[in-house]
VOGU-3710 file (C-alpha; in Angstrom, 3 decimals, decimal comma):
1> mrtrvragds> -69,382/61,814/265,697  -73,193/63,539/266,009  -74,324/61,238/262,618  -73,055/58,091/264,034  -74,177/58,527/267,819  -77,531/60,383/266,539  -77,622/56,464/264,096  -77,312/54,835/267,031  -72,970/53,435/266,449  -71,941/52,225/269,278
11> safaelfdsy> -68,517/52,442/268,577  -69,539/56,113/268,229  -70,912/55,802/272,159  -67,488/54,776/273,541  -65,570/57,200/272,109  -68,408/59,450/273,515  -67,353/57,991/276,537  -63,601/57,624/276,535  -63,753/61,565/275,623  -65,451/62,590/278,112
21> aravynhafr> -66,646/60,156/280,579  -63,972/62,286/283,191  -65,912/65,840/282,586  -69,183/63,971/283,286  -67,567/62,984/286,258  -66,377/65,930/287,761  -68,722/67,919/286,904  -71,110/65,500/288,394  -69,070/66,001/291,591  -69,376/70,053/291,875
31> ltadwstaed> -72,915/69,114/291,897  -73,476/66,655/294,621  -70,254/66,985/296,695  -70,230/62,884/296,694  -67,618/60,635/294,941  -70,342/57,336/295,180  -73,256/59,527/293,639  -70,992/61,296/291,119  -70,097/57,959/289,942  -73,624/57,070/289,364
41> vmaatfmeaw> -74,643/60,495/287,869  -71,657/59,684/285,140  -73,101/56,520/284,709  -76,736/57,361/284,464  -75,702/59,985/281,813  -74,286/57,902/279,140  -77,454/55,217/279,608  -79,679/58,096/279,557  -77,832/59,892/276,807  -78,517/56,312/274,128
51> rlrdkvdpeg> -81,672/56,392/275,532  -81,871/60,587/273,647  -79,781/59,458/270,650  -81,771/60,050/268,021  -82,914/63,564/269,634  -79,306/64,753/268,885  -78,416/67,533/265,494  -76,659/65,570/263,170  -75,712/69,555/263,009  -73,240/71,405/265,511
61> gslrpwllgi> -69,976/70,903/267,058  -69,346/69,247/270,425  -72,179/66,937/272,146  -69,630/67,548/275,250  -72,720/70,631/276,935  -75,248/68,169/275,657  -73,801/65,563/277,974  -73,036/68,208/280,900  -77,128/69,103/280,936  -77,854/65,535/280,972
71> atntarnqfr> -75,818/64,993/283,959  -76,745/68,386/285,424  -80,429/66,975/285,193  -79,202/63,286/286,359  -77,646/65,416/289,528  -80,667/67,911/289,994  -82,740/64,683/290,284  -80,370/63,970/293,641  -79,849/67,172/295,629  -82,579/68,875/294,992
81> snrryrraas> -81,256/70,104/298,699  -78,571/72,392/299,329  -79,275/71,409/302,590  -78,373/67,847/301,102  -75,407/69,821/299,294  -74,197/71,410/302,467  -73,771/68,188/304,876  -72,112/66,077/301,591  -69,673/69,570/300,867  -68,781/69,083/304,938
91> aaaaaeisvp> -68,030/65,675/305,166  -66,118/65,768/302,050  -63,671/68,199/302,886  -63,376/67,267/306,385  -62,290/63,711/304,377  -59,958/65,530/302,129  -58,622/67,332/304,909  -57,985/64,762/307,485  -56,906/62,000/305,355  -53,415/60,549/305,761
101> dhaeevadrv> -51,224/59,998/302,376  -48,844/57,939/303,052  -48,213/56,581/299,922  -47,194/59,862/298,497  -46,491/62,497/300,681  -45,952/65,433/298,402  -46,796/69,559/298,925  -48,843/69,335/295,536  -51,274/67,066/296,963  -51,907/68,738/300,154
111> ddrrrlatal> -52,322/71,609/298,278  -54,912/69,612/295,934  -56,520/68,468/299,245  -57,046/72,081/300,701  -58,109/73,436/297,021  -60,767/70,929/297,429  -62,035/71,646/301,271  -62,039/75,078/299,802  -63,821/75,185/296,970  -66,604/72,975/298,379
121> talaalrrpe> -66,962/74,682/300,938  -67,741/77,710/298,759  -69,595/75,875/296,866  -71,996/75,125/299,452  -72,975/78,804/299,523  -74,356/78,794/296,589  -77,880/77,855/295,251  -78,441/75,239/293,077  -79,108/77,107/290,389  -76,097/79,610/290,887
131> revialclge> -74,234/76,241/291,662  -74,908/74,532/288,029  -73,484/77,621/286,301  -70,842/78,423/287,715  -70,230/74,177/287,853  -70,593/75,008/283,498  -68,795/77,777/282,995  -66,182/78,176/285,447  -65,865/74,504/286,230  -65,449/73,338/282,694
141> gldyeaaaea> -65,196/75,819/280,857  -68,289/76,799/278,686  -69,332/79,710/277,277  -72,898/81,228/278,035  -74,382/79,760/274,585  -72,881/76,670/275,323  -74,298/76,973/279,385  -77,702/77,874/278,461  -77,734/74,962/275,634  -76,610/72,306/278,426
151> lgipvgtvas> -79,292/74,224/281,177  -81,874/74,435/278,441  -82,400/78,143/279,683  -82,149/81,857/277,605  -78,532/82,514/278,376  -79,522/86,078/279,808  -80,815/84,182/282,450  -77,028/82,036/282,602  -75,361/85,584/282,638  -77,615/86,816/285,351
161> rlsrarkklr> -77,011/83,662/287,570  -73,296/83,117/287,108  -73,311/87,045/287,969  -75,368/86,787/291,425  -72,780/83,541/292,450  -69,865/85,216/291,527  -70,847/87,878/294,063  -71,679/85,760/296,611  -68,566/84,012/296,412  -66,625/86,828/296,037
171> alaeaaetql> -68,865/88,083/299,549  -67,977/85,064/301,236  -63,858/85,748/300,524  -63,604/88,601/301,476  -65,504/87,295/304,810  -62,434/84,482/304,731  -59,870/87,281/304,512  -61,430/89,659/306,935  -61,763/86,524/309,605  -57,593/85,316/309,174
181> arpaaesvdv> -57,365/89,499/309,432  -58,482/89,575/313,271  -56,946/88,000/316,153  -58,585/84,464/317,404  -60,593/86,945/319,776  -62,575/88,885/316,625  -62,757/86,644/314,622  -66,432/85,830/312,321  -68,137/82,863/311,359  -67,275/83,004/307,274
191> raalkesrrk> -70,435/81,437/307,326  -72,780/83,812/308,329  -71,294/86,247/305,421  -74,028/84,368/303,988  -76,441/83,453/305,279  -79,597/85,255/303,894  -78,704/82,843/300,247  -78,868/79,998/302,491  -82,101/79,340/304,025  -84,819/77,016/303,308
201> regphparqi> -83,593/74,591/302,634  -84,208/70,521/303,349  -83,151/67,645/304,859  -79,613/66,144/305,366  -77,817/63,565/302,901  -75,913/61,100/304,836  -72,222/61,024/304,187  -70,452/58,424/301,447  -67,136/56,878/300,466  -65,324/59,942/299,140
211> rgdhanairp> -62,956/59,223/296,149  -62,602/60,055/292,267  -60,467/62,431/291,101  -58,408/65,188/293,377  -56,781/67,153/291,383  -59,271/68,423/289,188  -62,502/67,974/290,083  -62,537/71,316/291,277  -60,286/73,339/289,191  -61,372/75,655/286,025
221> aqegnr> -61,743/73,584/282,561  -57,886/75,798/281,538  -55,840/74,889/284,390  -57,420/70,230/284,346  -56,313/67,702/281,920  -59,377/67,102/279,868
//
């Protein structure tokens, strides 16, 4: 596959798209919180992959880390501001909770929407570099080496960012559990638990249409279908 992609074989690129388009799309959503933007990122990723085909090493394994790295860079250019991400995540979470599904009102679908809303809220609490390693290592199941290859950073940096991100997510989960355990009058603002980690943000991003793979966009790689 690598040799064929490097040579510009159009059928190889068709296979590449069929194999990894869904993974790239869901990864882009984790990084942008917007289905429309994720679709744009996916299209741009494969266009950029075609442009960079001669840089593909003919030796090696799966091209998925390479594609996810391109998608990460593309999404980064779309959402450099954490504030823009938080606004998009809030809009997406609200839509997933509030939009009725009259065609298929089943428990697992409701659970998927709640899970997606919860995951978006958690991801919005992270800084962009932390969100990227969470999306790659937990969302797509890459190991440290593959994530480092995708991001173009040392393996140790991946490990340290992932460690910080996990600590923040644990703090958020603990704050949520505390809030649920207290009476309403004593409840705390969960978002305030990570206020220090979410300062220095930039301007808002208008909400866009929310659509896409609700079941697998946020689930870890081992749970979602590829």
